[in-house]
N, C-alpha and C positions, 0 to 999 in steps of 0.2 A: 246351625253350624257357622263358625267364623273362619275366615281365611287369614293365615299368618305367614308373613314373609320373614324368613330368618336371614339377616345380613351376614351372619357368620358362614353359613353354608350356601347362601344364594339360592334358596329353594322355598317354595310355597307348600304349606300343608293345611289341611282343614281339621278343626277340632270342635267338639261340642261347646256351646256357650258356657262360660264359667270355669273353663279349664285353667289351671294355674300355670305360671311360667315354669315352675319346677317340673310339672307333669309334661309340659311341652319339651323341656330340655332333654328328657329321655328319648324323645322321638326324633330329635335332630342330632346328627352326628357331628357335634361341635368339637373341633380339634383344639384343645388347650392343654398345655403341660401342667397347668395349675387349676385347682377347683374353681368352678364358676360360683360367684357369690351374689351377683345381682344381674340386672338387665336394663337396657334402655328401651322403653316402649314409646314409639313415635318420638324418639329423642328426649324422653323424660326418664330419669332414673327411677326404677321401681325394685322392690324386693321380690324374691323368687316366689313368694306366696301370692303375689298379685294375680287376680283372676281376670281373664279376657272375655268381654262380652260383645266386642265389635272387631271388625277387621283391623289388624295392626301390623306395623313393621317392628321387628324385635331384633336387638343385638345383645347377646349374652356377654357378660363382663367378668373377668377375673381380677385379682388384686393388683395386677400390673397397671391397670387403668386407674386414674385418680378417683373416679366415682366409686369404683370397686373397693379401693383402699379405704375410702371414707366409710363405706358400709361395714367393712371388716373392723375398723378401729372403733366405731360407735358400739358395735357388738361387744368388743373387748371391754369398753367402759362399763357396760351393763354387767358383764361377767365379773368384773372387779367389784362393782357396787353390790351385786348379789352376794358375793363371797364375804365382803365386809359386813353386810347385814347379818349373815349367818353366824359369823364368828364373833362379832362385836355388836350385839343388839343396841340400837339407839345411836350408832356412830354416824358421822357426817363425812361424805366424800366430796372433795373439791378437785376437779380436773382442771388445772390452772393454765398450762401453756405447753407448747411443744419445745423441747430442748434436748440437746445431745442425742439426736435421732430417736427420741421417744417422747413421752408425755409426762410432765411432772404432776404428781398428785399428792394431796394431803388427805389423811384420814384422821379425824379427831373423834376419839371414843367418847362414850356417854359421860364418863367421869372427867372429861375435858383434858385428857392426857393424849400425847402423841403416840403413834405406833412405834414399836421397837423393831430391830432387825429380826428378832424371833417372831414377832407378829407377822412380818412380811413373809417369812418362810411358811407360816401357817396359811397365809393368804394364797401363796403359790400352790400349796398342796390342795386347798379347797377348790381353787380355780381348775386345777387339773382334774379333780374329782367330778366337777360339774361338766367339764368337757367330755369326760368319759361316759357320762350318763346321757349325753346327746339330748338335753332337754330343749323343748321348743320355745321360741320367742313368740308370744301371742300378741297380735296387734288389735286394738279397739278404736273405733271411730265414734266419738260421742260428742254431745253438745259441750261447748267450751265451759259453760257454767257447771256442768256435772264434773268435768275434769278438774276445775278449780276447787270444788268441794272435796274431791278425793285427795288432791295434793295438799290442801290445807290440813286435812285430817292427818296426813302423813308427816306434816311439819315442813313441807317444801315451799316455804314462803317465796323463795327465788323463782320457782316455777309459777306460783300464783300471780306474782307481780308481772311476769312476762306475759302470761296468758290474758290477764286483765287488761293489759295495754296493747294487745295484738290486734284486737278488733275482729277476730275470727269467730264465726258462728259455731264451727265444729273443730274439734281437735282430736288427733290420734295419739295414743300412748301405748306402751308395751308392758307386758308382764313376763317375768321369768319365775316360774313357780308362783309363790304368793307375793312376790316383790314387784312393785310397779315403778316405772320410770318414764320419762319423756325425752325424746330425741327429735331434732329437727330434720331427720332424714331416716332412711330405711335401715333395717338390720338384716343379718343373715337368718335363714329359717330356724337354725337350732345351734346349740353350743358345740355340737360335734364338728362344726366347720372351723372352730377356733383352735387350731393345733399348733400355730406358729406364733409364739410370743415369749416374753420374759419380763420379770419384775425384779427390781433390786433397790436397796436403800440408796437414797440420793439426797444430799443435804439434810433438811429436816423433814423429808417426806419420802416418796418412792418414785421410781421411774418405771413406767410401763412402756415396753418396746414391742412393736408389731413386726410384720414381715418386711424384708428388704424389697424396695421397688425393683431392683435389678434381678434379684433371685428370691422370689417369695417363699421358697422352700426353707429359707433360713431367716433368723431374726436379724433385724437391722443392726449394724455394728455400732457399739457405744463409742461416742466421741465426747469427751468432757469439754464443757463450754462454761467455765466459771465466770468469765466477764459478762457473757450474754445472760447468764442466770441472774447476776446481780442487777442487770438492766431491767429484766422482767420484774425482779423483786422490788425495785424502786418504783416501777409503774403501779404494781399491785398495792404497795404501801400507800401511795397517794390516793388511789381509788378507795381504799378502806377508810382512810382518814376523812374523806369527803362523803363516805356512805354511798359510793357508786360502784359497787363491786360487780353488778350484773346489769344487763340491758334493761330489765324491769325497773331497777333503781333509777337509771338514767331517764327512762321514759316518764316515770313519776315526777322527777325533778323538772322536766320540761313542762309537763301538764300543770305543775304548781308554779309556773312562771319564772323558773330559774335559768332559762336558756342564756340570757345575756350575761349573768354572773358566771356561768360555766365557760362561756367563750373567753371571758376575761381571765379566768383562772388558767385555762388551757394555754393561752398566749403567754401569761406570766411565767408559768412553769417552764415553757420552752425557752423563753428569753433568759430566764435565770440560769438555765443550763448553758446556754451559749455564752453568757457573760463569764461563767466559771471557766469554760474552756479557753476563752480569750485571755483571761487573767493568768491561767496556767501557762499559756504560750508566751505571754509577756514576761512572766517570771523566768521561764526557761531561756528566753532571748537575752535576758540580762544576767544570766548565770555565768559561772566560770567557763563553761563550754557552751557558747551561744547556740541556740536553736536557729536554723536558717530556712528550713524547708518543712512545710506542713503538707502532709499527704492525706487526701480525703477521698474516701470511696464508700460505696453502698450499692445495694441492688437497684434494679429498675424502679422508678417512681417512688423512691424513698425520700425525695426532696433535696437532692444534693445541690441543685442550682440555687434555690432560695436559701438553704443553709449557708452556702459559701458567701452569698451577699450579706446575710445578717452577721456572720462571723467577721467579715471584713469591716463592717460598721463598728462592731465592738472592739476590734483590734485598733481601729483608728482612735476610738475613745480612750484606748490605753496609751496612745502616742506612737503607735507603729504605723507603717505605711505598707499594707499588703499589696502584692503584685500577683497576678493569676496567670496560670497556663493550664491547658487541658491535655490529657493523653490523646484525646481525639484528634488534636491538631498535628500529632505525629503519626497518624495513620500512614501506612505505605500507600502508594498509588494503587487504585482499585485492581489493576491487572495483576498486581503482585500479592493481592489478598489471599490468604489460605482458603481452601475450599473443603467442603464436606465431600464424602464419597459420591454423592449424587451430582456433584458439579456446582452446587450453589455456594455462595460466599459465606465463610464462617467469620462474620464481622466481630464476634466476641473473642476470637482466638488471641492469645497474647502476642503472637507474631503478626497480628494486624497492625500493631504499633511498632514503629522503628525504634525499639527500646535502646539500641546502641547509640543512636543519634541523640535521643532525648536525654539519656544519662550523661552523655558528653556535654550537652548544652547546660545541664544542671551543674555539672562540675565547674564549667567556665564561670557561671553566675556566682557560685560560691567563692570562686577565686577572685571575684571582683571585676571580671571582664564584662563588657557589653556584648550581648548576644542577639542576633537576628533570629526571631522565632517564627516558625511557619504557621499558616492557617489552612485548615483542610477545606477544600471546596467539595461539598457533598453532592453537588450537581454534576461537576465534571469528573469527580473521583480522583482529583489530583491534589497533591500537597503544594501550596503556593507560598511564596515569600512576598508579602505586600507592604513591607516597610515597618512592621511591628518589631520594636527592639526593647529589650529588658536589661536592667543593670541593678544589682543589689548594692545599695550604699548604706549609709548610716540610717538605722531605724527601719530599713526595708526588709520585708520577709516574703518568701515565695510560697504561694498556695498552689498546689497541684491537685487537680480534681480529675477523676476518671475511674472506670471499673477496674483498671489494673494498678491503681496507685499504690496499693499495699503489697503488691507482688514483690518479694525480695529481689527478684532478678532485675527489676526496673531500676533499683537504686543500690545495687550491691557494693559499688565503689564509694558511696557517700558515707561518711562516719555516722555511726548510730546516734551520737550526741547531737548531731545537726538535724536530726529528723524527729518529727512529731506526727504520729499516725492517728487519724480519726476515722471511725467506722460508723456510718449512719444506717439505721435499720428502722423498720416500722413494726414495733412489737406491741400488739394490742393487749392492754392490761385488763380490760373489761371482759367478763364472760357473758355468754348468752344466758346461761344459768349455771349452777354449780357443776353440772355434768356435761355441759356443752361449751367448750372453749371455741374461740373464733380463730380460724386459720390465719396465721400472720400474713400470708400472701394475699388474702382477700382485700385488705386495705389497698395494697399496691395495684392489684388487678382493677379494682373499681376506679382508682385514681387514673390509671393508664387509659381505661376505656373512655372516661369522661374527657380527659385531656386530648387524646387522639381524635376523638369525634369533634370536639369544639375547634380544634386546629385544622380540621379537614384533612388530617393525615391518613387516618384509617377508620373504617366502620367498626362498630362493636364486634361484628362477626370476624373481621380481620384481626382485631386485637386479641380476641379470644383464641382464634386459630393459632396465633403465633406464641401464645403465652407459655406453653409447655417448653418450647425451644428456649424462651427467655429463662425459665426456671432451671433447665438443664445447664445452660451456660453459667448461671450464677453458682450452681453447685460445683461446677468445675473450676471457675476462674475467680470467684469472689469470696465465697464463704470459707474456703480453706484458710484464708488469711485474717478472718475477722478477730480471732483471739489474739492476734499480734498487735492490735490497736492499743495506743496509750489511753484513749478515751473512746467511749461509745456514746452516740447520741440517738435517742429514741424519738423519731419524727411522728409517731402515732399521735393523733389529735383526739382528745378526750371525747368530743361529740362529732367526730368525723363522719360516721355512717349516717347520722341524722341529717347532716348537711348534704352529703353526697347523694342521699336518697332522691332528693328533688331533681338532681341533674341526671342520675343514672337510670332511673326507671323508664323514662321515655326512650332513652337510647337503647336499653336492653330489650325493650319491646319491639324494636325494629328488626331484631334477628329473626329470620324466617323459621318457622317450625320444621320445615322439611330439610334442614341442614344439620350437620353434626354439632355445630357450635350452639345450637338451641339448648342442648342439655345443660351447658354451663350457664347460659343466659337465664334459663328457667330457675336453676339453683340459686343464682345471685338475686333474682327477683324475689324468690321466696325468703331468702335470708334478710334482705334489707326491708322487707315488709314488716319485720318485727320492730322496727325503729319508728318512734314518733318523729315526724319530719320537723326540721328547724330551718327557717329561711336564712340565707347567707348574707343578708344585708348588714349584719353587725360584725361580720368577719373582717378584720382590718386588711387594708390593701397590702400590708407587709407580711401578712400571715403566710406560713408555709403552705397552707391549704389553697391559697390563691394561685399557686403554681399549676394547679390542676383544674380548678373550677373557673378560673379567669377573674378579671377585675382587679 
């Protein structure tokens, strides 16, 4: 017998060795308004078919928790793939990236044609049919060489390259009926769990939407993001041109000695985009309605600081003289900062910024006046005036950086012709394999963990603990305005994970197993294990990546 402690009910029960989590769930009276889809066993995410042979702590999870949502969505990917195989034998599925509160997918049929809206309707009907049959997902743990042979036979060269370069002795994969697939995390026990989803035509493919995080009983609301889609498309196009669509491709390139070349290409691509943005700003500055204010924003760890410095250099190369201010310097005094219901400070709230004062100062600058601008003292929590003055004259342009820079309420009185908006994000174009996209926030979380740790600001455990609050704030205060941008800049670095791996692994291993944050640390460690490491000695000192790894 084994003893199991359930964190949900705070009780211990004894079970025979080899009892599955699904069987245990029926014995614990877990109060959840939504179906349980997975569990954390000693703070490691596991599927409900996981069998227990030793004493464990268990926490059952529904889709409101991020690890549960990942389990649900992976299972949806397999459901979609199985349906495509049944309807269009020999077809290829590409799950490319998250967009518009869903996942953009391509299905290319055996005759090399794209699917039609009528095909998507057939897919929806077939997926619902498989859900109604409640078919089980079977998991197999085999020697990696055997898995490679099976996937090569099935034509999955993307998975073959990934597994060949992973260095793992054993690999697990899943089957649904006679269809096999590989995923880097767990699935739900059966198709009957997958009752909340929708698919629809989207651009030249389809959009697969899962449950809403706030209310998992309904499908996530569709929000069209055409500019963000184009930024993803641009990243994917470059990866295809270079033959680096998946992590296996990138790993092989490193093993063949191409790391230095890829670093140079990554830097050149980013610098080319920054030059294009600077030239457009210069063109607008010299237009009939001169541009005067550049507004720059992006989510946490997207690289705003380095981007602003590099943009300033390129603007100077155009003959302009950029001047900078930050929304952070207009923070209200800490005692006036808005608070959450629990009494803690809501530092991401729009009203944390004295936006009336900031807009008034911007208006004075545009009118040609000299303005004394504040600097916020984060130690004392006070806004101070230390003699910093700005004045816009001939050839001078104002750069304003901060999480609220694109919020229309910050610059509502400033003429539209005088403003140029830039949104920076980190959109990973490379896929783990054709059926496993990389979450866009994983770049930023790893960057933040490494930077916080190296700066002595926070431990990995603290960075992980606060990450969900960061994401919630971005959803509320930043992302609603991204499509208003005049231009978007993708700060994702082509070989980023391979470089971050060397820095992140020892930091993530410092997270204790007996804390809740270990689950995310364990997931990230497993994820970056797929990448062949690359030393950072050839990363230029001016690289955006240096903002996070140092040097």
